[in-house]
PDB file of N, CA, C, O and CB in Angstrom:
ATOM      1  N   MET A   1      66.554  49.703 -82.642  1.00  0.00           N
ATOM      2  CA  MET A   1      65.129  49.422 -82.610  1.00  0.00           C
ATOM      3  C   MET A   1      64.745  49.081 -81.205  1.00  0.00           C
ATOM      4  O   MET A   1      65.355  48.219 -80.572  1.00  0.00           O
ATOM      5  CB  MET A   1      64.751  48.289 -83.573  1.00  0.00           C
ATOM      6  N   ASP A   2      63.741  49.748 -80.717  1.00  0.00           N
ATOM      7  CA  ASP A   2      63.224  49.491 -79.372  1.00  0.00           C
ATOM      8  C   ASP A   2      61.983  48.622 -79.462  1.00  0.00           C
ATOM      9  O   ASP A   2      61.036  48.942 -80.180  1.00  0.00           O
ATOM     10  CB  ASP A   2      62.907  50.813 -78.635  1.00  0.00           C
ATOM     11  N   LEU A   3      62.000  47.526 -78.730  1.00  0.00           N
ATOM     12  CA  LEU A   3      60.855  46.654 -78.638  1.00  0.00           C
ATOM     13  C   LEU A   3      60.355  46.660 -77.216  1.00  0.00           C
ATOM     14  O   LEU A   3      61.141  46.826 -76.283  1.00  0.00           O
ATOM     15  CB  LEU A   3      61.198  45.231 -79.096  1.00  0.00           C
ATOM     16  N   PRO A   4      59.039  46.480 -77.030  1.00  0.00           N
ATOM     17  CA  PRO A   4      58.540  46.340 -75.658  1.00  0.00           C
ATOM     18  C   PRO A   4      58.994  45.026 -75.067  1.00  0.00           C
ATOM     19  O   PRO A   4      59.112  44.023 -75.772  1.00  0.00           O
ATOM     20  CB  PRO A   4      57.009  46.436 -75.617  1.00  0.00           C
ATOM     21  N   TYR A   5      59.246  45.034 -73.776  1.00  0.00           N
ATOM     22  CA  TYR A   5      59.667  43.806 -73.057  1.00  0.00           C
ATOM     23  C   TYR A   5      58.453  43.043 -72.627  1.00  0.00           C
ATOM     24  O   TYR A   5      57.416  43.665 -72.394  1.00  0.00           O
ATOM     25  CB  TYR A   5      60.551  44.133 -71.826  1.00  0.00           C
ATOM     26  N   PRO A   6      58.507  41.750 -72.506  1.00  0.00           N
ATOM     27  CA  PRO A   6      59.619  40.889 -72.908  1.00  0.00           C
ATOM     28  C   PRO A   6      59.584  40.638 -74.409  1.00  0.00           C
ATOM     29  O   PRO A   6      58.521  40.712 -75.025  1.00  0.00           O
ATOM     30  CB  PRO A   6      59.576  39.554 -72.144  1.00  0.00           C
ATOM     31  N   TYR A   7      60.734  40.342 -75.001  1.00  0.00           N
ATOM     32  CA  TYR A   7      60.785  39.946 -76.373  1.00  0.00           C
ATOM     33  C   TYR A   7      61.781  38.850 -76.535  1.00  0.00           C
ATOM     34  O   TYR A   7      62.593  38.609 -75.642  1.00  0.00           O
ATOM     35  CB  TYR A   7      61.114  41.105 -77.263  1.00  0.00           C
ATOM     36  N   TYR A   8      61.741  38.179 -77.651  1.00  0.00           N
ATOM     37  CA  TYR A   8      62.579  37.025 -77.919  1.00  0.00           C
ATOM     38  C   TYR A   8      63.417  37.286 -79.152  1.00  0.00           C
ATOM     39  O   TYR A   8      62.970  37.949 -80.088  1.00  0.00           O
ATOM     40  CB  TYR A   8      61.732  35.756 -78.095  1.00  0.00           C
ATOM     41  N   ARG A   9      64.627  36.767 -79.153  1.00  0.00           N
ATOM     42  CA  ARG A   9      65.460  36.767 -80.348  1.00  0.00           C
ATOM     43  C   ARG A   9      65.634  35.309 -80.763  1.00  0.00           C
ATOM     44  O   ARG A   9      66.177  34.498 -80.012  1.00  0.00           O
ATOM     45  CB  ARG A   9      66.854  37.475 -80.094  1.00  0.00           C
ATOM     46  N   LEU A  10      65.166  34.986 -81.968  1.00  0.00           N
ATOM     47  CA  LEU A  10      65.273  33.668 -82.509  1.00  0.00           C
ATOM     48  C   LEU A  10      66.239  33.725 -83.674  1.00  0.00           C
ATOM     49  O   LEU A  10      65.975  34.393 -84.673  1.00  0.00           O
ATOM     50  CB  LEU A  10      63.899  33.120 -82.931  1.00  0.00           C
ATOM     51  N   GLN A  11      67.346  33.033 -83.552  1.00  0.00           N
ATOM     52  CA  GLN A  11      68.382  33.008 -84.571  1.00  0.00           C
ATOM     53  C   GLN A  11      68.424  31.638 -85.213  1.00  0.00           C
ATOM     54  O   GLN A  11      68.554  30.631 -84.517  1.00  0.00           O
ATOM     55  CB  GLN A  11      69.752  33.372 -83.976  1.00  0.00           C
ATOM     56  N   ALA A  12      68.316  31.583 -86.551  1.00  0.00           N
ATOM     57  CA  ALA A  12      68.386  30.353 -87.278  1.00  0.00           C
ATOM     58  C   ALA A  12      69.594  30.442 -88.205  1.00  0.00           C
ATOM     59  O   ALA A  12      69.668  31.323 -89.062  1.00  0.00           O
ATOM     60  CB  ALA A  12      67.070  30.079 -88.059  1.00  0.00           C
ATOM     61  N   ASP A  13      70.535  29.524 -88.025  1.00  0.00           N
ATOM     62  CA  ASP A  13      71.753  29.533 -88.789  1.00  0.00           C
ATOM     63  C   ASP A  13      71.870  28.259 -89.638  1.00  0.00           C
ATOM     64  O   ASP A  13      71.620  27.158 -89.148  1.00  0.00           O
ATOM     65  CB  ASP A  13      72.953  29.678 -87.859  1.00  0.00           C
ATOM     66  N   GLY A  14      72.249  28.414 -90.897  1.00  0.00           N
ATOM     67  CA  GLY A  14      72.439  27.304 -91.779  1.00  0.00           C
ATOM     68  C   GLY A  14      73.880  27.272 -92.273  1.00  0.00           C
ATOM     69  O   GLY A  14      74.750  27.953 -91.730  1.00  0.00           O
ATOM     70  N   PRO A  15      74.118  26.485 -93.291  1.00  0.00           N
ATOM     71  CA  PRO A  15      75.473  26.379 -93.825  1.00  0.00           C
ATOM     72  C   PRO A  15      75.893  27.667 -94.537  1.00  0.00           C
ATOM     73  O   PRO A  15      75.050  28.428 -95.012  1.00  0.00           O
ATOM     74  CB  PRO A  15      75.569  25.191 -94.787  1.00  0.00           C
ATOM     75  N   ASN A  16      77.197  27.899 -94.605  1.00  0.00           N
ATOM     76  CA  ASN A  16      77.737  29.028 -95.370  1.00  0.00           C
ATOM     77  C   ASN A  16      77.230  30.392 -94.890  1.00  0.00           C
ATOM     78  O   ASN A  16      77.029  31.294 -95.704  1.00  0.00           O
ATOM     79  CB  ASN A  16      77.393  28.857 -96.826  1.00  0.00           C
ATOM     80  N   GLU A  17      77.025  30.550 -93.593  1.00  0.00           N
ATOM     81  CA  GLU A  17      76.634  31.805 -92.964  1.00  0.00           C
ATOM     82  C   GLU A  17      75.279  32.315 -93.423  1.00  0.00           C
ATOM     83  O   GLU A  17      75.036  33.521 -93.388  1.00  0.00           O
ATOM     84  CB  GLU A  17      77.667  32.843 -93.233  1.00  0.00           C
ATOM     85  N   THR A  18      74.387  31.420 -93.854  1.00  0.00           N
ATOM     86  CA  THR A  18      73.067  31.820 -94.198  1.00  0.00           C
ATOM     87  C   THR A  18      72.160  31.724 -92.991  1.00  0.00           C
ATOM     88  O   THR A  18      72.455  30.971 -92.063  1.00  0.00           O
ATOM     89  CB  THR A  18      72.546  30.989 -95.332  1.00  0.00           C
ATOM     90  N   GLY A  19      71.086  32.448 -92.976  1.00  0.00           N
ATOM     91  CA  GLY A  19      70.165  32.313 -91.853  1.00  0.00           C
ATOM     92  C   GLY A  19      69.221  33.477 -91.717  1.00  0.00           C
ATOM     93  O   GLY A  19      69.146  34.361 -92.570  1.00  0.00           O
ATOM     94  N   PHE A  20      68.501  33.448 -90.613  1.00  0.00           N
ATOM     95  CA  PHE A  20      67.523  34.508 -90.276  1.00  0.00           C
ATOM     96  C   PHE A  20      67.717  34.834 -88.825  1.00  0.00           C
ATOM     97  O   PHE A  20      68.042  33.966 -88.015  1.00  0.00           O
ATOM     98  CB  PHE A  20      66.031  34.068 -90.562  1.00  0.00           C
ATOM     99  N   GLY A  21      67.514  36.119 -88.491  1.00  0.00           N
ATOM    100  CA  GLY A  21      67.410  36.588 -87.110  1.00  0.00           C
ATOM    101  C   GLY A  21      66.048  37.229 -86.957  1.00  0.00           C
ATOM    102  O   GLY A  21      65.705  38.171 -87.672  1.00  0.00           O
ATOM    103  N   LEU A  22      65.269  36.704 -86.009  1.00  0.00           N
ATOM    104  CA  LEU A  22      63.922  37.229 -85.798  1.00  0.00           C
ATOM    105  C   LEU A  22      63.834  37.823 -84.386  1.00  0.00           C
ATOM    106  O   LEU A  22      64.282  37.215 -83.414  1.00  0.00           O
ATOM    107  CB  LEU A  22      62.845  36.109 -86.001  1.00  0.00           C
ATOM    108  N   LEU A  23      63.249  39.019 -84.297  1.00  0.00           N
ATOM    109  CA  LEU A  23      62.909  39.624 -82.987  1.00  0.00           C
ATOM    110  C   LEU A  23      61.410  39.504 -82.865  1.00  0.00           C
ATOM    111  O   LEU A  23      60.676  39.972 -83.735  1.00  0.00           O
ATOM    112  CB  LEU A  23      63.392  41.153 -82.861  1.00  0.00           C
ATOM    113  N   VAL A  24      60.939  38.874 -81.783  1.00  0.00           N
ATOM    114  CA  VAL A  24      59.526  38.587 -81.655  1.00  0.00           C
ATOM    115  C   VAL A  24      59.008  39.096 -80.332  1.00  0.00           C
ATOM    116  O   VAL A  24      59.552  38.788 -79.272  1.00  0.00           O
ATOM    117  CB  VAL A  24      59.264  37.098 -81.792  1.00  0.00           C
ATOM    118  N   HIS A  25      57.944  39.883 -80.407  1.00  0.00           N
ATOM    119  CA  HIS A  25      57.233  40.291 -79.179  1.00  0.00           C
ATOM    120  C   HIS A  25      55.874  39.620 -79.226  1.00  0.00           C
ATOM    121  O   HIS A  25      55.110  39.824 -80.170  1.00  0.00           O
ATOM    122  CB  HIS A  25      57.096  41.877 -79.056  1.00  0.00           C
ATOM    123  N   ILE A  26      55.574  38.835 -78.230  1.00  0.00           N
ATOM    124  CA  ILE A  26      54.286  38.126 -78.180  1.00  0.00           C
ATOM    125  C   ILE A  26      53.500  38.709 -77.010  1.00  0.00           C
ATOM    126  O   ILE A  26      53.938  38.676 -75.860  1.00  0.00           O
ATOM    127  CB  ILE A  26      54.481  36.552 -78.023  1.00  0.00           C
ATOM    128  N   GLU A  27      52.349  39.234 -77.334  1.00  0.00           N
ATOM    129  CA  GLU A  27      51.467  39.797 -76.311  1.00  0.00           C
ATOM    130  C   GLU A  27      50.136  39.110 -76.342  1.00  0.00           C
ATOM    131  O   GLU A  27      49.468  39.109 -77.376  1.00  0.00           O
ATOM    132  CB  GLU A  27      51.286  41.298 -76.504  1.00  0.00           C
ATOM    133  N   GLU A  28      49.731  38.528 -75.249  1.00  0.00           N
ATOM    134  CA  GLU A  28      48.456  37.806 -75.198  1.00  0.00           C
ATOM    135  C   GLU A  28      47.331  38.843 -75.023  1.00  0.00           C
ATOM    136  O   GLU A  28      47.515  39.879 -74.384  1.00  0.00           O
ATOM    137  CB  GLU A  28      48.445  36.740 -74.021  1.00  0.00           C
ATOM    138  N   GLY A  29      46.186  38.539 -75.598  1.00  0.00           N
ATOM    139  CA  GLY A  29      45.011  39.421 -75.486  1.00  0.00           C
ATOM    140  C   GLY A  29      44.509  39.462 -74.053  1.00  0.00           C
ATOM    141  O   GLY A  29      44.976  38.715 -73.194  1.00  0.00           O
ATOM    142  N   ALA A  30      43.548  40.348 -73.807  1.00  0.00           N
ATOM    143  CA  ALA A  30      43.006  40.495 -72.461  1.00  0.00           C
ATOM    144  C   ALA A  30      42.382  39.239 -71.929  1.00  0.00           C
ATOM    145  O   ALA A  30      42.390  39.023 -70.717  1.00  0.00           O
ATOM    146  CB  ALA A  30      42.004  41.579 -72.435  1.00  0.00           C
ATOM    147  N   GLY A  31      41.835  38.389 -72.792  1.00  0.00           N
ATOM    148  CA  GLY A  31      41.227  37.152 -72.378  1.00  0.00           C
ATOM    149  C   GLY A  31      42.183  35.975 -72.420  1.00  0.00           C
ATOM    150  O   GLY A  31      41.773  34.835 -72.199  1.00  0.00           O
ATOM    151  N   GLY A  32      43.445  36.236 -72.699  1.00  0.00           N
ATOM    152  CA  GLY A  32      44.430  35.151 -72.783  1.00  0.00           C
ATOM    153  C   GLY A  32      44.804  34.897 -74.227  1.00  0.00           C
ATOM    154  O   GLY A  32      44.387  35.626 -75.128  1.00  0.00           O
ATOM    155  N   PRO A  33      45.608  33.836 -74.446  1.00  0.00           N
ATOM    156  CA  PRO A  33      46.036  33.510 -75.795  1.00  0.00           C
ATOM    157  C   PRO A  33      44.907  32.854 -76.591  1.00  0.00           C
ATOM    158  O   PRO A  33      43.832  32.580 -76.056  1.00  0.00           O
ATOM    159  CB  PRO A  33      47.255  32.594 -75.753  1.00  0.00           C
ATOM    160  N   LEU A  34      45.166  32.608 -77.865  1.00  0.00           N
ATOM    161  CA  LEU A  34      44.191  31.893 -78.701  1.00  0.00           C
ATOM    162  C   LEU A  34      43.939  30.496 -78.103  1.00  0.00           C
ATOM    163  O   LEU A  34      44.829  29.921 -77.476  1.00  0.00           O
ATOM    164  CB  LEU A  34      44.702  31.780 -80.188  1.00  0.00           C
ATOM    165  N   PRO A  35      42.765  29.970 -78.291  1.00  0.00           N
ATOM    166  CA  PRO A  35      42.443  28.643 -77.714  1.00  0.00           C
ATOM    167  C   PRO A  35      43.430  27.584 -78.207  1.00  0.00           C
ATOM    168  O   PRO A  35      43.703  27.477 -79.403  1.00  0.00           O
ATOM    169  CB  PRO A  35      40.989  28.222 -78.082  1.00  0.00           C
ATOM    170  N   GLY A  36      43.956  26.806 -77.264  1.00  0.00           N
ATOM    171  CA  GLY A  36      44.873  25.738 -77.611  1.00  0.00           C
ATOM    172  C   GLY A  36      46.296  26.183 -77.914  1.00  0.00           C
ATOM    173  O   GLY A  36      47.122  25.366 -78.321  1.00  0.00           O
ATOM    174  N   MET A  37      46.597  27.467 -77.723  1.00  0.00           N
ATOM    175  CA  MET A  37      47.941  27.943 -78.029  1.00  0.00           C
ATOM    176  C   MET A  37      48.572  28.585 -76.798  1.00  0.00           C
ATOM    177  O   MET A  37      47.875  29.114 -75.932  1.00  0.00           O
ATOM    178  CB  MET A  37      47.907  28.942 -79.196  1.00  0.00           C
ATOM    179  N   THR A  38      49.888  28.531 -76.736  1.00  0.00           N
ATOM    180  CA  THR A  38      50.650  29.191 -75.689  1.00  0.00           C
ATOM    181  C   THR A  38      51.821  29.955 -76.316  1.00  0.00           C
ATOM    182  O   THR A  38      52.193  29.687 -77.458  1.00  0.00           O
ATOM    183  CB  THR A  38      51.157  28.160 -74.645  1.00  0.00           C
ATOM    184  N   THR A  39      52.379  30.866 -75.602  1.00  0.00           N
ATOM    185  CA  THR A  39      53.565  31.576 -76.092  1.00  0.00           C
ATOM    186  C   THR A  39      54.658  30.577 -76.465  1.00  0.00           C
ATOM    187  O   THR A  39      55.268  30.684 -77.529  1.00  0.00           O
ATOM    188  CB  THR A  39      54.086  32.575 -75.026  1.00  0.00           C
ATOM    189  N   GLN A  40      54.903  29.605 -75.584  1.00  0.00           N
ATOM    190  CA  GLN A  40      55.970  28.609 -75.862  1.00  0.00           C
ATOM    191  C   GLN A  40      55.638  27.795 -77.091  1.00  0.00           C
ATOM    192  O   GLN A  40      56.530  27.472 -77.876  1.00  0.00           O
ATOM    193  CB  GLN A  40      56.175  27.666 -74.657  1.00  0.00           C
ATOM    194  N   GLY A  41      54.374  27.456 -77.276  1.00  0.00           N
ATOM    195  CA  GLY A  41      53.961  26.710 -78.449  1.00  0.00           C
ATOM    196  C   GLY A  41      54.201  27.469 -79.738  1.00  0.00           C
ATOM    197  O   GLY A  41      54.630  26.879 -80.730  1.00  0.00           O
ATOM    198  N   VAL A  42      53.935  28.759 -79.742  1.00  0.00           N
ATOM    199  CA  VAL A  42      54.194  29.592 -80.932  1.00  0.00           C
ATOM    200  C   VAL A  42      55.703  29.582 -81.222  1.00  0.00           C
ATOM    201  O   VAL A  42      56.119  29.388 -82.364  1.00  0.00           O
ATOM    202  CB  VAL A  42      53.672  31.072 -80.717  1.00  0.00           C
ATOM    203  N   LEU A  43      56.511  29.791 -80.184  1.00  0.00           N
ATOM    204  CA  LEU A  43      57.950  29.821 -80.339  1.00  0.00           C
ATOM    205  C   LEU A  43      58.481  28.474 -80.853  1.00  0.00           C
ATOM    206  O   LEU A  43      59.333  28.436 -81.740  1.00  0.00           O
ATOM    207  CB  LEU A  43      58.610  30.184 -79.011  1.00  0.00           C
ATOM    208  N   ASP A  44      57.972  27.378 -80.291  1.00  0.00           N
ATOM    209  CA  ASP A  44      58.346  26.040 -80.754  1.00  0.00           C
ATOM    210  C   ASP A  44      58.020  25.817 -82.216  1.00  0.00           C
ATOM    211  O   ASP A  44      58.812  25.229 -82.953  1.00  0.00           O
ATOM    212  CB  ASP A  44      57.655  24.995 -79.924  1.00  0.00           C
ATOM    213  N   SER A  45      56.828  26.294 -82.645  1.00  0.00           N
ATOM    214  CA  SER A  45      56.428  26.162 -84.037  1.00  0.00           C
ATOM    215  C   SER A  45      57.341  26.963 -84.976  1.00  0.00           C
ATOM    216  O   SER A  45      57.689  26.497 -86.061  1.00  0.00           O
ATOM    217  CB  SER A  45      54.986  26.614 -84.202  1.00  0.00           C
ATOM    218  N   LEU A  46      57.713  28.141 -84.558  1.00  0.00           N
ATOM    219  CA  LEU A  46      58.640  28.955 -85.367  1.00  0.00           C
ATOM    220  C   LEU A  46      59.983  28.244 -85.508  1.00  0.00           C
ATOM    221  O   LEU A  46      60.552  28.175 -86.597  1.00  0.00           O
ATOM    222  CB  LEU A  46      58.842  30.358 -84.729  1.00  0.00           C
ATOM    223  N   ARG A  47      60.470  27.727 -84.406  1.00  0.00           N
ATOM    224  CA  ARG A  47      61.743  27.021 -84.444  1.00  0.00           C
ATOM    225  C   ARG A  47      61.648  25.808 -85.389  1.00  0.00           C
ATOM    226  O   ARG A  47      62.549  25.590 -86.199  1.00  0.00           O
ATOM    227  CB  ARG A  47      62.155  26.573 -83.017  1.00  0.00           C
ATOM    228  N   ALA A  48      60.590  25.036 -85.293  1.00  0.00           N
ATOM    229  CA  ALA A  48      60.441  23.851 -86.134  1.00  0.00           C
ATOM    230  C   ALA A  48      60.355  24.257 -87.612  1.00  0.00           C
ATOM    231  O   ALA A  48      60.926  23.585 -88.471  1.00  0.00           O
ATOM    232  CB  ALA A  48      59.183  23.046 -85.718  1.00  0.00           C
ATOM    233  N   LEU A  49      59.643  25.356 -87.911  1.00  0.00           N
ATOM    234  CA  LEU A  49      59.551  25.840 -89.270  1.00  0.00           C
ATOM    235  C   LEU A  49      60.934  26.186 -89.824  1.00  0.00           C
ATOM    236  O   LEU A  49      61.280  25.802 -90.941  1.00  0.00           O
ATOM    237  CB  LEU A  49      58.632  27.052 -89.334  1.00  0.00           C
ATOM    238  N   LEU A  50      61.704  26.904 -89.044  1.00  0.00           N
ATOM    239  CA  LEU A  50      63.025  27.349 -89.494  1.00  0.00           C
ATOM    240  C   LEU A  50      64.021  26.187 -89.596  1.00  0.00           C
ATOM    241  O   LEU A  50      64.864  26.158 -90.492  1.00  0.00           O
ATOM    242  CB  LEU A  50      63.568  28.413 -88.541  1.00  0.00           C
ATOM    243  N   GLU A  51      63.913  25.234 -88.667  1.00  0.00           N
ATOM    244  CA  GLU A  51      64.874  24.120 -88.674  1.00  0.00           C
ATOM    245  C   GLU A  51      64.581  23.161 -89.822  1.00  0.00           C
ATOM    246  O   GLU A  51      65.501  22.516 -90.323  1.00  0.00           O
ATOM    247  CB  GLU A  51      64.837  23.360 -87.329  1.00  0.00           C
ATOM    248  N   GLY A  52      63.347  23.051 -90.247  1.00  0.00           N
ATOM    249  CA  GLY A  52      63.013  22.171 -91.348  1.00  0.00           C
ATOM    250  C   GLY A  52      63.360  20.738 -91.032  1.00  0.00           C
ATOM    251  O   GLY A  52      63.445  20.345 -89.868  1.00  0.00           O
ATOM    252  N   THR A  53      63.562  19.955 -92.084  1.00  0.00           N
ATOM    253  CA  THR A  53      63.820  18.522 -91.895  1.00  0.00           C
ATOM    254  C   THR A  53      65.204  18.116 -92.394  1.00  0.00           C
ATOM    255  O   THR A  53      65.588  16.954 -92.265  1.00  0.00           O
ATOM    256  CB  THR A  53      62.757  17.700 -92.613  1.00  0.00           C
ATOM    257  N   GLY A  54      65.950  19.049 -92.957  1.00  0.00           N
ATOM    258  CA  GLY A  54      67.268  18.700 -93.518  1.00  0.00           C
ATOM    259  C   GLY A  54      68.355  18.507 -92.492  1.00  0.00           C
ATOM    260  O   GLY A  54      69.368  17.878 -92.797  1.00  0.00           O
ATOM    261  N   GLY A  55      68.192  19.020 -91.287  1.00  0.00           N
ATOM    262  CA  GLY A  55      69.204  18.844 -90.265  1.00  0.00           C
ATOM    263  C   GLY A  55      70.397  19.788 -90.385  1.00  0.00           C
ATOM    264  O   GLY A  55      71.362  19.645 -89.635  1.00  0.00           O
ATOM    265  N   THR A  56      70.357  20.734 -91.296  1.00  0.00           N
ATOM    266  CA  THR A  56      71.501  21.616 -91.485  1.00  0.00           C
ATOM    267  C   THR A  56      71.308  22.975 -90.810  1.00  0.00           C
ATOM    268  O   THR A  56      72.229  23.791 -90.784  1.00  0.00           O
ATOM    269  CB  THR A  56      71.759  21.811 -92.962  1.00  0.00           C
ATOM    270  N   VAL A  57      70.107  23.222 -90.262  1.00  0.00           N
ATOM    271  CA  VAL A  57      69.797  24.489 -89.623  1.00  0.00           C
ATOM    272  C   VAL A  57      69.703  24.309 -88.128  1.00  0.00           C
ATOM    273  O   VAL A  57      69.049  23.380 -87.654  1.00  0.00           O
ATOM    274  CB  VAL A  57      68.501  25.071 -90.171  1.00  0.00           C
ATOM    275  N   THR A  58      70.350  25.188 -87.376  1.00  0.00           N
ATOM    276  CA  THR A  58      70.265  25.173 -85.929  1.00  0.00           C
ATOM    277  C   THR A  58      69.624  26.494 -85.473  1.00  0.00           C
ATOM    278  O   THR A  58      69.826  27.536 -86.096  1.00  0.00           O
ATOM    279  CB  THR A  58      71.682  24.968 -85.284  1.00  0.00           C
ATOM    280  N   THR A  59      68.863  26.440 -84.399  1.00  0.00           N
ATOM    281  CA  THR A  59      68.236  27.652 -83.847  1.00  0.00           C
ATOM    282  C   THR A  59      68.646  27.868 -82.409  1.00  0.00           C
ATOM    283  O   THR A  59      68.890  26.928 -81.652  1.00  0.00           O
ATOM    284  CB  THR A  59      66.711  27.567 -83.943  1.00  0.00           C
ATOM    285  N   THR A  60      68.712  29.132 -82.064  1.00  0.00           N
ATOM    286  CA  THR A  60      68.915  29.516 -80.672  1.00  0.00           C
ATOM    287  C   THR A  60      67.797  30.514 -80.333  1.00  0.00           C
ATOM    288  O   THR A  60      67.355  31.293 -81.177  1.00  0.00           O
ATOM    289  CB  THR A  60      70.368  30.141 -80.431  1.00  0.00           C
ATOM    290  N   LEU A  61      67.366  30.461 -79.087  1.00  0.00           N
ATOM    291  CA  LEU A  61      66.271  31.323 -78.629  1.00  0.00           C
ATOM    292  C   LEU A  61      66.727  32.038 -77.355  1.00  0.00           C
ATOM    293  O   LEU A  61      67.196  31.392 -76.418  1.00  0.00           O
ATOM    294  CB  LEU A  61      64.953  30.493 -78.374  1.00  0.00           C
ATOM    295  N   ALA A  62      66.595  33.336 -77.316  1.00  0.00           N
ATOM    296  CA  ALA A  62      66.955  34.114 -76.125  1.00  0.00           C
ATOM    297  C   ALA A  62      65.770  34.994 -75.753  1.00  0.00           C
ATOM    298  O   ALA A  62      65.117  35.582 -76.615  1.00  0.00           O
ATOM    299  CB  ALA A  62      68.243  34.981 -76.372  1.00  0.00           C
ATOM    300  N   LEU A  63      65.505  35.073 -74.456  1.00  0.00           N
ATOM    301  CA  LEU A  63      64.447  35.925 -73.905  1.00  0.00           C
ATOM    302  C   LEU A  63      65.102  37.152 -73.297  1.00  0.00           C
ATOM    303  O   LEU A  63      66.048  37.054 -72.515  1.00  0.00           O
ATOM    304  CB  LEU A  63      63.584  35.162 -72.840  1.00  0.00           C
ATOM    305  N   TYR A  64      64.575  38.310 -73.675  1.00  0.00           N
ATOM    306  CA  TYR A  64      65.016  39.577 -73.093  1.00  0.00           C
ATOM    307  C   TYR A  64      63.890  40.153 -72.286  1.00  0.00           C
ATOM    308  O   TYR A  64      62.823  40.439 -72.828  1.00  0.00           O
ATOM    309  CB  TYR A  64      65.474  40.574 -74.178  1.00  0.00           C
ATOM    310  N   ALA A  65      64.104  40.334 -70.987  1.00  0.00           N
ATOM    311  CA  ALA A  65      63.059  40.802 -70.103  1.00  0.00           C
ATOM    312  C   ALA A  65      63.669  41.687 -69.032  1.00  0.00           C
ATOM    313  O   ALA A  65      64.855  41.582 -68.720  1.00  0.00           O
ATOM    314  CB  ALA A  65      62.299  39.624 -69.476  1.00  0.00           C
ATOM    315  N   ILE A  66      62.860  42.539 -68.486  1.00  0.00           N
ATOM    316  CA  ILE A  66      63.288  43.384 -67.371  1.00  0.00           C
ATOM    317  C   ILE A  66      62.808  42.714 -66.119  1.00  0.00           C
ATOM    318  O   ILE A  66      61.628  42.379 -66.014  1.00  0.00           O
ATOM    319  CB  ILE A  66      62.739  44.850 -67.484  1.00  0.00           C
ATOM    320  N   THR A  67      63.678  42.509 -65.172  1.00  0.00           N
ATOM    321  CA  THR A  67      63.296  41.924 -63.872  1.00  0.00           C
ATOM    322  C   THR A  67      63.686  42.899 -62.774  1.00  0.00           C
ATOM    323  O   THR A  67      64.617  43.692 -62.913  1.00  0.00           O
ATOM    324  CB  THR A  67      63.980  40.525 -63.642  1.00  0.00           C
ATOM    325  N   THR A  68      62.960  42.813 -61.705  1.00  0.00           N
ATOM    326  CA  THR A  68      63.267  43.631 -60.553  1.00  0.00           C
ATOM    327  C   THR A  68      63.527  42.724 -59.348  1.00  0.00           C
ATOM    328  O   THR A  68      62.999  41.616 -59.258  1.00  0.00           O
ATOM    329  CB  THR A  68      62.119  44.627 -60.265  1.00  0.00           C
ATOM    330  N   THR A  69      64.309  43.197 -58.473  1.00  0.00           N
ATOM    331  CA  THR A  69      64.562  42.467 -57.217  1.00  0.00           C
ATOM    332  C   THR A  69      64.270  43.388 -56.067  1.00  0.00           C
ATOM    333  O   THR A  69      64.473  44.599 -56.156  1.00  0.00           O
ATOM    334  CB  THR A  69      66.026  41.938 -57.136  1.00  0.00           C
ATOM    335  N   ASP A  70      63.791  42.810 -54.982  1.00  0.00           N
ATOM    336  CA  ASP A  70      63.485  43.541 -53.764  1.00  0.00           C
ATOM    337  C   ASP A  70      64.755  43.610 -52.914  1.00  0.00           C
ATOM    338  O   ASP A  70      65.271  42.579 -52.482  1.00  0.00           O
ATOM    339  CB  ASP A  70      62.310  42.865 -52.979  1.00  0.00           C
ATOM    340  N   ASN A  71      65.249  44.802 -52.678  1.00  0.00           N
ATOM    341  CA  ASN A  71      66.479  44.991 -51.919  1.00  0.00           C
ATOM    342  C   ASN A  71      66.124  45.802 -50.667  1.00  0.00           C
ATOM    343  O   ASN A  71      66.283  47.023 -50.661  1.00  0.00           O
ATOM    344  CB  ASN A  71      67.592  45.714 -52.785  1.00  0.00           C
ATOM    345  N   PRO A  72      65.642  45.134 -49.601  1.00  0.00           N
ATOM    346  CA  PRO A  72      65.271  45.863 -48.398  1.00  0.00           C
ATOM    347  C   PRO A  72      66.470  46.572 -47.753  1.00  0.00           C
ATOM    348  O   PRO A  72      67.572  46.026 -47.703  1.00  0.00           O
ATOM    349  CB  PRO A  72      64.634  44.914 -47.401  1.00  0.00           C
ATOM    350  N   SER A  73      66.246  47.747 -47.280  1.00  0.00           N
ATOM    351  CA  SER A  73      67.326  48.519 -46.653  1.00  0.00           C
ATOM    352  C   SER A  73      67.540  48.108 -45.213  1.00  0.00           C
ATOM    353  O   SER A  73      68.411  48.656 -44.538  1.00  0.00           O
ATOM    354  CB  SER A  73      67.026  50.007 -46.720  1.00  0.00           C
TER     355      SER A  73
END
């Protein structure tokens, strides 16, 4: 599956090999994000939702992006 960059992989793991793997692409509108929201805030909310309150779920978040470097000759 090809996703546009940048995208995030959010993995939530619980006991006995249960869990969710989410691939998330967040694109802000031309005028910016929704009022009072940020990309990081959305990701934090998703993590909190998946972790719940039981303490048995852990989450990891990875960002996949293409970067360029200037290599003068």
